[in-house]
SEVO-547654 format. One record per residue: residue in three letters; y, x, z of N, C-alpha, C, O in turn. Coordinates in pm, 1 decimal, m for minus. Layout:
SEVO-547654
zator  n_yy  n_xx  n_zz  ca_yy  ca_xx  ca_zz  c_yy  c_xx  c_zz  o_yy  o_xx  o_zz
ala  Y  X  Z  Y  X  Z  Y  X  Z  Y  X  Z
...
end
This chain:
SEVO-547654
zator  n_yy  n_xx  n_zz  ca_yy  ca_xx  ca_zz  c_yy  c_xx  c_zz  o_yy  o_xx  o_zz
met  1539.3  m389.1  m1922.1  1398.3  m384.8  m1886.7  1348.8  m240.2  m1875.9  1271.5  m207.6  m1785.7
asp  1392.6  m154.8  m1966.6  1345.9  m17.1  m1966.1  1380.3  54.8  m1835.9  1305.5  141.6  m1790.9
asn  1495.4  18.0  m1774.3  1541.1  84.4  m1653.8  1440.7  69.0  m1540.0  1401.0  168.4  m1479.3
phe  1398.8  m54.8  m1510.0  1308.2  m73.0  m1397.0  1168.8  m18.7  m1428.0  1098.9  25.8  m1337.0
leu  1127.7  m21.6  m1554.0  998.5  35.7  m1590.7  1000.2  187.8  m1574.2  900.8  248.2  m1533.9
gln  1114.7  248.2  m1606.0  1129.3  393.9  m1588.6  1126.6  430.8  m1440.7  1064.6  529.9  m1402.3
ile  1194.2  350.9  m1357.5  1193.8  375.5  m1212.4  1050.7  367.2  m1159.1  1007.7  451.9  m1080.7
ala  977.8  264.4  m1202.3  839.1  246.9  m1158.0  754.2  367.8  m1197.1  675.0  418.2  m1117.5
lys  772.2  412.8  m1320.4  694.8  527.9  m1369.8  725.8  653.7  m1287.9  634.5  726.9  m1249.8
gln  853.7  678.6  m1261.0  894.8  796.1  m1182.9  840.2  789.6  m1040.7  789.9  889.1  m988.2
asn  850.2  671.3  m978.1  803.6  657.1  m840.6  652.0  674.8  m830.6  602.1  735.5  m735.9
gln  579.9  621.9  m928.0  434.9  636.8  m925.7  396.8  783.5  m945.1  303.2  831.7  m881.3
ser  467.1  854.0  m1031.1  441.0  996.4  m1052.3  467.7  1075.2  m924.4  389.4  1162.6  m887.2
glu  578.0  1044.3  m857.5  613.8  1112.2  m732.4  510.0  1083.7  m623.8  475.9  1172.8  m545.9
ala  460.3  961.9  m618.1  359.4  925.8  m517.8  234.6  1012.3  m531.8  179.9  1059.7  m432.3
trp  189.8  1032.6  m655.5  71.5  1116.1  m677.6  96.6  1260.7  m636.4  6.0  1327.8  m587.1
lys  219.4  1309.2  m656.5  253.5  1445.6  m613.9  244.4  1458.0  m461.5  194.9  1557.9  m409.4
ile  292.5  1355.7  m391.1  290.5  1357.1  m243.8  145.4  1357.8  m193.4  111.3  1432.3  m101.6
ile  61.7  1275.0  m254.0  m80.1  1270.0  m214.6  m142.8  1408.5  m230.2  m217.6  1454.5  m143.9
lys  m111.2  1473.3  m341.0  m166.9  1606.5  m368.9  m112.0  1710.3  m270.3  m187.1  1792.7  m218.1
lys  20.0  1705.9  m245.1  81.6  1802.9  m153.8  22.3  1792.8  m13.2  0.1  1894.5  52.6
leu  m2.9  1671.4  32.0  m54.1  1650.8  167.2  m206.1  1668.1  176.3  m261.7  1681.3  285.3
asn  m272.1  1667.7  60.0  m418.0  1683.4  58.3  m486.9  1572.5  139.6  m585.6  1596.7  209.0
ile  m433.0  1451.7  129.3  m475.4  1339.8  213.7  m625.1  1312.2  203.0  m693.4  1297.4  304.4
glu  m675.2  1305.4  81.5  m815.8  1267.8  64.6  m909.2  1372.6  124.6  m1008.6  1338.1  188.5
lys  m877.8  1499.0  104.4  m964.2  1606.8  153.8  m971.0  1608.9  306.8  m1078.5  1627.3  363.8
val  m856.8  1590.3  373.0  m858.5  1597.8  519.8  m937.0  1482.3  581.9  m1003.6  1500.7  683.8
trp  m930.0  1364.1  521.8  m1009.8  1253.0  575.3  m1158.4  1273.8  548.7  m1242.1  1243.3  633.6
lys  m1190.4  1325.5  431.7  m1331.9  1351.4  400.5  m1389.3  1459.5  491.8  m1510.5  1465.3  512.7
ser  m1302.4  1545.6  546.5  m1349.3  1653.5  634.2  m1411.6  1601.0  763.8  m1485.7  1673.5  830.2
ile  m1382.4  1475.4  800.5  m1446.2  1416.8  919.3  m1555.8  1317.4  878.1  m1603.9  1238.8  959.8
gly  m1594.0  1322.5  750.5  m1701.8  1235.6  702.8  m1658.1  1094.0  670.0  m1742.1  1005.5  654.0
ala  m1527.4  1071.3  659.6  m1475.8  936.7  630.8  m1473.4  910.2  480.1  m1463.5  1001.8  398.4
glu  m1482.4  784.5  447.6  m1466.3  737.5  308.6  m1319.8  696.8  295.2  m1267.9  626.2  381.7
ile  m1252.4  739.6  189.1  m1110.0  706.9  173.6  m1085.5  646.6  35.9  m1132.3  698.4  m65.5
asn  m1010.9  535.9  34.3  m980.1  466.1  m90.2  m831.8  432.9  m97.6  m772.2  386.9  m0.2
leu  m774.1  456.5  m212.6  m637.1  414.2  m239.6  m637.8  263.9  m263.6  m722.9  213.0  m336.6
val  m544.3  193.4  m203.3  m528.9  48.9  m224.2  m380.7  20.7  m249.1  m299.5  113.1  m253.3
gly  m346.2  m105.6  m265.5  m205.3  m142.8  m274.1  m141.3  m119.1  m409.3  m208.6  m109.6  m512.0
ser  m7.5  m109.8  m406.4  70.5  m109.6  m530.1  50.5  14.9  m615.5  56.2  6.1  m738.2
leu  27.2  129.7  m554.5  4.0  250.0  m634.2  m129.1  238.0  m708.7  m138.3  273.0  m826.4
lys  m230.2  189.3  m640.8  m362.7  171.7  m702.6  m353.9  79.4  m824.6  m415.5  105.9  m927.9
ser  m277.4  m28.3  m811.8  m270.3  m127.4  m919.8  m158.9  m99.8  m1020.8  m137.3  m179.6  m1112.0
gly  m87.6  13.0  m1005.4  18.8  47.4  m1099.7  144.1  m36.4  m1081.5  222.7  m52.1  m1174.9
leu  163.4  m91.1  m959.8  274.1  m183.0  m935.3  373.2  m131.1  m830.6  446.7  m208.9  m769.8
leu  374.5  0.8  m810.3  470.6  60.4  m718.3  609.4  55.7  m782.1  627.9  96.3  m896.8
met  706.1  5.5  m705.9  840.8  m6.8  m761.7  941.3  60.1  m667.4  938.2  182.3  m653.0
lys  1030.2  m16.0  m603.0  1135.2  41.9  m519.5  1088.5  72.8  m377.8  1131.8  171.4  m318.2
his  1000.5  m11.0  m323.9  952.3  11.0  m187.1  854.9  127.9  m192.6  742.5  113.8  m240.7
leu  898.0  242.1  m143.7  821.7  366.2  m160.3  710.8  374.4  m56.5  729.2  429.4  52.0
asp  595.9  319.2  m91.4  483.6  323.5  1.2  354.3  359.3  m70.2  334.6  329.3  m188.0
ile  268.2  423.8  4.5  137.3  465.9  m43.9  36.7  414.3  57.8  50.9  439.4  177.5
asp  m64.9  342.3  11.2  m159.5  278.1  102.4  m301.3  329.9  83.8  m354.4  332.8  m27.3
phe  m361.4  370.7  195.1  m501.2  411.7  195.2  m578.1  331.7  299.2  m526.9  302.0  407.2
his  m702.6  297.3  264.8  m796.0  246.3  364.0  m904.2  351.7  379.4  m961.8  399.7  281.8
val  m929.9  385.9  503.7  m1026.6  490.1  538.1  m1134.7  423.7  622.5  m1104.8  342.7  710.2
tyr  m1260.7  458.3  595.8  m1372.5  394.3  666.4  m1461.8  497.1  733.5  m1492.4  602.6  678.0
ser  m1502.8  462.2  855.9  m1600.6  540.3  929.6  m1698.9  443.4  994.3  m1664.1  329.1  1024.2
asp  m1823.2  490.3  1016.0  m1921.2  404.8  1085.3  m1867.6  366.7  1222.1  m1873.7  250.5  1262.4
val  m1815.3  465.0  1292.7  m1751.6  441.8  1422.7  m1614.6  509.1  1415.2  m1604.9  627.9  1384.3
val  m1510.7  434.3  1443.2  m1375.4  491.0  1441.2  m1343.2  545.8  1579.6  m1343.3  473.7  1679.4
ser  m1315.9  674.5  1582.0  m1282.0  742.5  1706.5  m1133.4  777.2  1703.7  m1084.3  835.2  1606.8
val  m1062.5  741.5  1810.2  m919.6  773.2  1819.2  m900.6  924.7  1807.6  m809.2  971.3  1739.6
glu  m987.6  1001.2  1874.5  m974.6  1147.3  1874.8  m991.1  1205.3  1734.2  m911.2  1288.4  1691.2
lys  m1096.3  1160.6  1662.2  m1118.8  1213.3  1526.4  m1007.4  1171.1  1431.9  m959.2  1250.9  1351.5
ser  m967.3  1046.0  1442.3  m860.1  995.3  1356.8  m731.3  1073.9  1382.9  m661.7  1114.2  1289.6
phe  m701.3  1094.7  1510.0  m579.9  1167.9  1545.2  m587.1  1312.0  1496.7  m484.8  1369.3  1459.4
ser  m708.5  1372.9  1496.5  m721.8  1511.8  1450.5  m683.1  1524.4  1303.4  m627.9  1626.4  1262.1
val  m712.2  1420.5  1224.1  m673.0  1421.9  1082.3  m521.4  1405.0  1069.8  m456.0  1476.7  994.0
ile  m467.0  1310.0  1144.6  m321.9  1286.8  1141.2  m248.8  1414.8  1182.5  m145.4  1449.1  1125.2
leu  m302.6  1484.3  1281.3  m241.7  1610.0  1326.3  m232.4  1710.7  1211.8  m132.2  1781.1  1199.1
gln  m335.9  1717.8  1128.7  m332.3  1808.1  1012.5  m222.6  1764.5  914.6  m150.7  1848.0  859.7
leu  m210.6  1632.3  893.3  m112.4  1580.5  796.4  31.1  1601.8  843.8  118.2  1639.0  765.3
ile  55.1  1577.7  973.3  194.5  1584.6  1021.5  243.7  1727.6  1041.5  360.1  1749.3  1075.2
lys  155.5  1824.7  1021.0  201.5  1964.4  1023.7  295.0  1992.9  906.6  374.8  2086.5  911.0
asn  284.2  1911.4  801.9  373.8  1927.0  687.7  515.6  1886.3  731.0  535.5  1773.7  776.5
pro  614.3  1976.5  717.5  749.7  1945.8  766.3  817.9  1829.5  693.4  920.3  1779.3  739.9
ala  762.2  1786.3  579.9  821.3  1671.6  509.7  791.1  1540.4  581.8  857.9  1439.9  557.8
ile  690.4  1540.5  670.4  663.4  1419.9  750.1  752.5  1425.6  872.8  736.1  1511.4  959.6
lys  846.1  1333.8  878.3  949.8  1336.3  981.5  912.6  1257.1  1106.3  962.7  1285.6  1215.0
lys  824.1  1156.7  1091.3  781.2  1076.5  1206.7  654.2  1001.6  1168.1  616.3  995.7  1051.2
phe  589.6  944.7  1269.2  474.3  859.6  1242.3  460.8  757.7  1354.4  510.0  779.1  1465.1
thr  393.6  646.4  1324.9  364.1  545.6  1426.9  214.9  515.8  1422.8  146.4  545.1  1324.8
phe  167.1  457.5  1530.3  24.5  436.0  1549.4  3.2  302.9  1620.9  78.6  267.2  1711.5
lys  m100.0  230.3  1579.4  m135.9  106.2  1646.7  m287.5  103.1  1661.0  m359.9  121.7  1563.2
asn  m335.1  79.8  1782.0  m478.5  72.0  1807.0  m521.8  m74.6  1802.6  m490.9  m152.8  1892.5
leu  m594.2  m110.2  1695.6  m642.6  m248.0  1677.5  m796.0  m251.7  1678.1  m856.8  m340.6  1618.6
leu  m857.1  m154.9  1745.4  m1003.4  m148.2  1748.2  m1065.4  m269.3  1818.2  m1178.0  m307.9  1786.8
asn  m992.9  m329.2  1912.7  m1047.4  m444.3  1986.1  m1007.0  m578.0  1924.8  m1009.8  m680.9  1992.3
thr  m969.5  m576.4  1796.7  m935.4  m699.5  1725.3  m1037.4  m721.7  1613.8  m1127.3  m639.8  1594.5
asp  m1023.7  m831.9  1540.7  m1111.2  m858.6  1425.8  m1098.4  m750.1  1319.5  m1192.0  m725.8  1243.4
glu  m983.3  m685.6  1314.4  m958.2  m583.8  1212.0  m1035.6  m454.5  1237.4  m1068.6  m382.7  1143.0
lys  m1065.0  m424.2  1364.9  m1141.5  m305.2  1404.3  m1088.0  m179.0  1336.0  m1159.0  m111.6  1261.3
cys  m961.6  m149.3  1363.8  m899.8  m35.5  1294.4  m794.5  34.2  1378.9  m749.6  m15.9  1482.1
leu  m757.5  151.3  1330.7  m639.6  223.6  1378.2  m540.8  222.5  1263.0  m576.5  251.6  1148.8
glu  m418.5  189.5  1293.2  m316.6  176.4  1188.8  m216.7  290.7  1203.3  m149.7  303.6  1305.8
trp  m207.7  372.9  1099.6  m116.3  487.1  1098.6  m8.5  465.4  992.5  m37.2  419.3  882.0
his  115.2  499.2  1027.3  226.1  494.0  932.3  299.3  628.3  941.7  358.3  661.4  1044.5
leu  294.1  703.6  833.7  359.8  833.8  827.5  482.7  821.3  737.6  479.4  752.5  635.6
tyr  590.0  887.8  776.1  715.5  878.8  701.5  749.5  1016.5  643.5  779.2  1111.7  715.7
tyr  743.8  1022.6  511.9  755.9  1147.4  436.9  890.0  1150.6  364.4  926.6  1054.8  296.2
ser  963.1  1261.1  379.3  1091.9  1277.2  311.3  1071.5  1367.9  189.8  1036.6  1485.1  203.9
asp  1093.8  1312.1  70.1  1070.7  1391.6  m51.0  1189.4  1484.5  m79.2  1286.2  1487.2  m3.1
glu  1181.2  1559.6  m187.8  1284.7  1659.6  m217.7  1421.1  1598.2  m247.3  1522.1  1668.5  m247.2
phe  1424.6  1465.6  m273.1  1551.9  1396.6  m298.5  1597.9  1319.8  m175.4  1690.2  1238.7  m183.6
ser  1533.4  1345.0  m60.3  1561.2  1278.5  67.7  1526.6  1129.4  67.9  1579.3  1053.2  148.9
asn  1439.1  1088.7  m21.9  1387.7  951.9  m18.4  1276.1  945.1  85.2  1192.7  1035.2  93.9
glu  1275.3  837.7  163.6  1169.3  822.7  263.4  1053.9  740.2  206.9  1073.2  629.1  157.6
trp  935.0  796.6  215.1  812.1  731.8  172.3  732.7  692.1  295.3  719.3  770.1  389.6
gln  680.4  571.4  293.9  592.9  527.2  401.7  448.3  539.2  352.8  410.3  480.3  251.5
ile  369.8  615.8  425.8  228.7  632.8  391.5  147.4  557.6  496.2  139.5  598.9  611.9
asp  87.6  447.2  454.2  9.0  362.8  544.5  m137.7  401.5  531.4  m195.3  395.6  422.7
ile  m196.5  440.7  642.0  m337.9  478.3  643.4  m405.7  392.9  749.9  m379.6  408.1  869.3
ile  m492.6  303.5  705.4  m563.5  215.7  798.2  m706.2  269.0  810.3  m782.4  267.9  713.6
his  m741.2  315.4  929.8  m874.2  372.7  956.0  m960.7  260.6  1014.2  m941.4  218.2  1128.1
ile  m1055.5  214.0  934.3  m1130.1  91.4  962.6  m1277.2  121.9  991.8  m1340.6  204.1  925.6
gln  m1328.0  53.3  1092.3  m1470.5  64.8  1123.0  m1549.2  m13.5  1018.1  m1508.1  m122.2  977.7
lys  m1661.3  41.2  974.5  m1736.1  m18.8  864.1  m1791.8  m157.9  894.7  m1824.4  m232.0  802.0
asp  m1803.3  m194.8  1022.2  m1851.6  m329.8  1052.8  m1736.8  m431.7  1062.7  m1757.7  m545.1  1105.8
ser  m1616.4  m390.8  1022.8  m1503.4  m483.5  1015.7  m1522.7  m578.3  898.1  m1580.3  m540.7  796.0
lys  m1474.3  m700.7  912.7  m1484.0  m796.8  801.8  m1398.1  m753.5  682.0  m1413.4  m806.6  572.0
tyr  m1308.4  m657.3  703.7  m1221.7  m611.7  595.1  m1277.6  m489.4  521.3  m1212.1  m435.8  431.9
tyr  m1397.4  m445.7  558.2  m1455.9  m328.5  492.5  m1466.9  m352.3  341.5  m1542.6  m438.5  296.9
gly  m1390.6  m275.3  263.7  m1394.9  m283.1  117.5  m1325.1  m402.7  55.5  m1318.9  m414.0  m66.9
tyr  m1272.1  m492.8  138.5  m1215.9  m617.0  84.8  m1093.6  m592.3  m4.6  m1085.5  m646.3  m114.9
phe  m1000.2  m512.1  42.2  m875.1  m494.7  m33.5  m893.5  m407.0  m157.4  m812.8  m413.0  m250.1
glu  m998.4  m326.3  m159.1  m1032.7  m253.5  m280.7  m1076.0  m352.8  m388.5  m1040.0  m338.7  m505.4
lys  m1153.8  m453.5  m347.8  m1198.7  m556.6  m443.3  m1079.5  m636.4  m495.5  m1072.8  m669.1  m614.0
val  m986.2  m667.2  m406.6  m865.5  m740.7  m447.7  m788.0  m659.2  m551.8  m745.8  m713.2  m654.1
ala  m769.4  m529.4  m525.7  m696.5  m442.8  m620.8  m767.5  m438.3  m755.5  m702.8  m446.2  m860.0
glu  m898.9  m425.7  m754.0  m975.6  m421.4  m879.7  m961.3  m552.2  m957.2  m948.8  m551.2  m1079.7
arg  m963.2  m664.6  m885.7  m947.1  m794.9  m951.4  m807.5  m808.0  m1012.4  m792.9  m856.4  m1124.6
ile  m705.9  m765.3  m938.9  m568.3  m771.8  m990.1  m558.6  m689.7  m1118.4  m504.2  m736.5  m1218.4
ile  m610.9  m568.6  m1115.5  m607.4  m480.8  m1232.9  m679.6  m545.9  m1350.8  m633.5  m537.4  m1464.6
ser  m792.7  m610.7  m1323.3  m873.9  m665.6  m1433.1  m814.0  m792.3  m1496.0  m835.6  m818.1  m1614.4
val  m739.3  m871.0  m1418.4  m684.8  m996.5  m1474.7  m539.1  m985.2  m1519.0  m490.8  m1070.1  m1593.8
met  m469.0  m881.9  m1474.1  m325.0  m869.7  m1500.3  m298.5  m827.0  m1644.6  m349.9  m725.3  m1691.2
thr  m218.0  m905.9  m1713.5  m175.8  m869.9  m1848.6  m53.4  m777.2  m1839.6  5.2  m762.1  m1732.4
glu  m15.8  m716.4  m1950.2  102.8  m631.1  m1952.8  227.7  m712.3  m1918.8  317.2  m663.6  m1849.7
glu  233.2  m836.2  m1967.7  348.0  m923.6  m1937.1  355.1  m952.7  m1787.4  462.9  m948.0  m1728.3
met  240.5  m982.9  m1726.0  238.5  m1007.5  m1581.4  284.5  m883.6  m1504.6  363.4  m893.1  m1410.6
lys  234.2  m768.1  m1545.8  270.8  m642.6  m1479.7  421.3  m620.3  m1487.0  483.8  m586.6  m1386.4
asn  479.9  m638.6  m1604.4  624.4  m620.5  m1620.6  703.1  m721.2  m1537.7  807.5  m687.8  m1481.6
thr  652.8  m845.6  m1529.7  720.3  m948.6  m1449.2  717.4  m910.3  m1301.7  818.7  m921.9  m1232.6
ile  602.3  m864.7  m1253.0  590.7  m824.0  m1112.6  686.3  m708.4  m1082.5  755.8  m710.7  m980.9
leu  690.4  m608.6  m1169.1  780.8  m494.8  m1148.3  926.7  m539.0  m1151.3  1008.5  m490.2  m1073.2
met  958.9  m631.1  m1241.1  1096.2  m682.8  m1250.5  1133.4  m758.7  m1122.2  1243.5  m741.4  m1070.0
leu  1041.9  m842.6  m1071.4  1069.2  m917.5  m948.1  1089.0  m822.5  m830.1  1178.4  m843.1  m748.1
lys  1006.8  m720.0  m821.6  1022.5  m621.2  m714.7  1156.6  m548.6  m727.8  1224.1  m522.7  m628.2
tyr  1194.1  m516.4  m851.1  1320.5  m446.6  m877.3  1439.7  m533.3  m835.4  1536.7  m482.8  m778.8
glu  1432.3  m662.7  m863.2  1544.0  m753.8  m834.1  1551.6  m793.5  m686.6  1653.4  m846.9  m642.5
thr  1446.7  m768.6  m610.8  1447.9  m802.0  m468.3  1539.6  m705.5  m394.4  1524.8  m584.1  m408.3
pro  1634.7  m757.4  m315.6  1724.6  m667.2  m240.2  1643.2  m574.1  m149.1  1538.0  m611.9  m97.5
asp  1693.6  m453.6  m131.0  1622.1  m352.5  m53.1  1595.2  m395.2  91.0  1497.6  m351.4  151.9
asn  1681.7  m480.7  145.2  1665.0  m521.2  285.8  1572.5  m642.2  304.3  1550.5  m686.6  417.0
lys  1518.7  m695.2  194.8  1429.9  m812.0  203.0  1285.2  m763.9  201.1  1242.5  m697.6  106.6
lys  1209.7  m797.8  306.2  1070.9  m750.0  317.1  975.6  m855.2  263.5  963.7  m964.6  318.7
ile  908.1  m820.4  155.0  808.8  m908.9  92.4  685.9  m824.9  62.2  696.3  m716.3  5.2
met  569.5  m875.7  100.8  445.5  m802.3  73.7  413.5  m805.7  m75.1  436.6  m906.1  m142.5
gly  360.3  m695.5  m125.2  325.1  m685.9  m267.3  233.8  m798.2  m312.9  251.3  m852.6  m422.0
ile  136.6  m833.0  m230.1  39.0  m936.5  m267.7  107.3  m1070.5  m295.7  55.2  m1151.5  m372.4
glu  223.2  m1094.3  m234.2  295.8  m1219.1  m258.0  347.7  m1225.0  m401.7  341.2  m1329.5  m466.4
tyr  399.0  m1112.4  m450.9  443.6  m1107.9  m590.8  325.3  m1132.2  m684.3  335.9  m1207.3  m781.2
tyr  212.4  m1067.6  m653.9  96.6  m1075.9  m742.7  44.1  m1218.4  m750.6  10.9  m1268.2  m858.1
gln  37.3  m1283.2  m634.3  m9.9  m1421.4  m631.3  85.5  m1513.4  m706.5  42.0  m1599.0  m783.5
ala  215.1  m1495.9  m684.3  315.2  m1581.2  m749.8  306.0  m1571.4  m901.5  311.2  m1672.6  m971.3
val  292.4  m1449.2  m951.9  291.5  m1427.4  m1097.3  155.1  m1459.8  m1157.7  146.3  m1533.1  m1256.2
ile  48.4  m1405.1  m1098.4  m85.1  m1419.3  m1157.7  m140.5  m1560.0  m1139.4  m194.0  m1618.3  m1233.7
ala  m128.2  m1614.9  m1018.9  m188.2  m1746.5  m992.1  m96.9  m1861.6  m1032.1  m143.9  m1964.7  m1080.2
asp  34.9  m1844.1  m1012.2  126.2  m1957.5  m1029.1  227.1  m1942.2  m1142.6  313.8  m2027.9  m1159.4
gly  217.3  m1834.7  m1220.6  297.5  m1821.6  m1341.6  446.3  m1802.9  m1321.4  524.7  m1832.9  m1411.5
ile  487.8  m1753.3  m1203.9  630.5  m1732.0  m1177.7  683.1  m1622.8  m1271.4  618.4  m1520.1  m1291.7
lys  802.7  m1647.4  m1328.5  857.3  m1552.0  m1426.2  998.3  m1502.9  m1393.6  1045.1  m1406.1  m1453.6
ser  1067.6  m1569.2  m1298.1  1204.5  m1526.9  m1267.4  1221.4  m1510.3  m1117.0  1145.7  m1566.0  m1037.5
tyr  1323.6  m1431.6  m1079.7  1346.9  m1406.7  m937.5  1387.2  m1534.9  m863.8  1347.1  m1555.8  m749.3
ile  1465.5  m1619.8  m928.7  1506.8  m1747.8  m866.7  1383.1  m1832.2  m835.8  1370.0  m1886.6  m726.2
asp  1292.7  m1842.4  m933.2  1170.3  m1919.7  m911.8  1082.5  m1854.1  m804.9  1015.8  m1922.2  m727.0
phe  1083.9  m1721.6  m802.9  1004.1  m1652.1  m702.6  1056.3  m1681.5  m562.4  976.6  m1701.6  m470.8
leu  1188.5  m1684.6  m543.4  1244.0  m1715.0  m410.9  1200.5  m1853.3  m363.8  1167.0  m1871.1  m246.7
ser  1200.6  m1951.3  m454.0  1155.0  m2086.7  m418.1  1006.6  m2084.0  m382.7  963.6  m2144.0  m284.2
trp  928.7  m2012.7  m465.6  784.3  m2001.2  m441.1  759.3  m1937.5  m304.9  674.7  m1983.6  m228.2
his  833.7  m1831.3  m275.8  816.4  m1757.4  m150.8  848.7  m1844.8  m30.2  780.2  m1838.6  71.8
glu  952.8  m1926.0  m42.2  992.0  m2015.7  67.6  880.9  m2116.8  97.6  855.1  m2148.6  213.6
lys  816.2  m2166.3  m6.3  709.2  m2266.5  10.2  577.2  m2205.2  54.6  491.1  m2275.6  107.2
asn  560.1  m2074.5  34.0  431.6  m2009.6  61.0  442.6  m1900.9  167.4  377.3  m1797.0  157.9
lys  525.7  m1925.6  269.2  545.9  m1823.6  372.8  415.9  m1796.2  447.3  340.0  m1887.5  479.9
asn  392.6  m1666.5  473.5  272.5  m1625.9  544.1  305.4  m1501.2  624.8  352.9  m1401.8  569.9
asn  280.3  m1506.7  755.0  314.2  m1393.4  840.9  194.8  m1306.0  876.3  210.9  m1202.1  940.4
gly  76.2  m1346.8  835.5  m43.6  m1270.4  869.8  m95.5  m1191.3  751.1  m21.6  m1160.9  657.5
ile  m223.7  m1158.7  756.6  m289.1  m1088.0  646.3  m316.9  m1189.0  537.1  m378.2  m1292.6  562.8
ile  m272.8  m1160.4  415.3  m296.0  m1249.9  302.1  m425.5  m1208.7  234.3  m441.2  m1094.1  192.4
thr  m518.4  m1303.4  223.9  m649.2  m1271.1  167.6  m667.2  m1329.5  27.3  m779.9  m1341.8  m20.6
trp  m555.7  m1366.0  m39.3  m565.4  m1418.4  m177.1  m625.7  m1312.2  m268.3  m596.7  m1193.1  m257.0
cys  m709.9  m1359.4  m358.5  m769.4  m1270.6  m458.2  m778.7  m1347.5  m589.4  m826.9  m1460.8  m589.9
pro  m734.0  m1289.5  m700.6  m738.1  m1364.1  m827.8  m881.1  m1386.9  m877.5  m900.9  m1447.8  m982.7
end
């Protein structure tokens, strides 16, 4: 048990160093945007899948302004590539950025930055979900979630929220039970479960 908890602790520490090195929050605030950490790092549940998630909000999302911030971030030579998706004409009303950062140990980190228009139905939603998870999660639940993430093979893609729902809502405690739960609860879209 100590092994996976130590890995989680190291990865979370490294994630905060990357955020600081890239100055992510400051560059987004420079265009008047609101920026919030969401996802597994926010809830203390970052494990093997090295990702950092931010939701950024503007009254009006401009491709040009958003790209100007990304341009500042990708000047850092540790960012090896990035992808972009324009979803402004969807219900999500956002620009989706994925930056790939190579740390000093050559580990690749995915930094997901979703730039969302404030009139989107998702404005502030996932921040509330993270706060609820933090408020209801016991230490035992947290350790179970980290253990399940640790036991998941690296090539198997499972969203963090699926682990949280399985453990917090349905009391899943083992990887075998989680696989059965996951098979019965498949979801390919945005999961809006909140404890």
